[in-house]
C-alpha positions, 0 to 999 in steps of 0.5 A, a space after each residue: 062245548 068242545 074239549 080243550 087243554 090248557 098248558 101253563 108256561 111260567 105264569 101264563 096259560 095257553 089253550 089248545 083244542 082237542 080233536 078227534 081222529 078217524 077212529 075217534 081217538 083224541 088228540 091235542 092240536 098243538 099246531 100253534 104251540 111254537 107261535 104262541 109260546 116259543 116252545 116245541 115238543 119232543 117225541 122220540 120215535 114219533 110214538 105219540 105224534 100225528 102228522 095230519 088230520 085225515 078222514 080217509 087214512 088211519 095208522 097205528 104203528 104200535 098195533 100194526 094197523 094201516 087202513 085206507 077208506 076203511 079197508 085194511 091195507 092187508 086186505 087191499 093188497 091181497 084181494 083188490 086189483 089195480 082198478 079197485 085201488 085206483 077207484 079208492 084214490 
């Protein structure tokens, strides 16, 4: 059974799935929140928002982590050439 989160709005519950990210971080998929409830979320600075599901890219701005296909961007910029990065794309 997969995890889900229930949100109570007034006297009605709405259920949203919990999904796993590329590094097994967990998130609530609120893609249908507005359509189902008429509500939106507020997340100043987008510190708690993921913009998409990705199997190949990972970003954690608070920790300064950015990786592509399992390689850190720092490693790619220091040691990979144009052809190697093109292959990853």
